[in-house]
N, C-alpha and C positions, 0 to 999 in steps of 0.2 A: 223581395221575397222574404219572408220571415225565417228564423232559425229552423223551424220545424218543415217548412216548405209546404204548409198546407193551406195557406191562404192565397185566395185569388188576387191577383195584382190589380184586377180592374174593379171588382166590388168591395176588396178588403175583407172579405168574410170566409169562411171555411167552404172549400171547394165543393161543391156538389156536381157529381157527373163530370170530373175533370176531362178535358179533351186535348190532345197533344197536336199542336200545329206543325206545320211542315218546318217552320223555322226553329223547332223543338221547345216553344214556349207552352206552357200549360196553363189553360184558363177553365172556369166554369163552362159548361155548355150552353147556359143561357145568357152568361156574358158574351161569348163568342157569337151567337145567334143574332144578338142586338147589334153587334158592330157590322 
């Protein structure tokens, strides 16, 4: 996670439509749907 916390750990880009998972991790909606 970067200092600002606004980058997705999967795609390494600024988060678009972030989703909070049950495990409390946050990723882009598109990245989560691909996995």
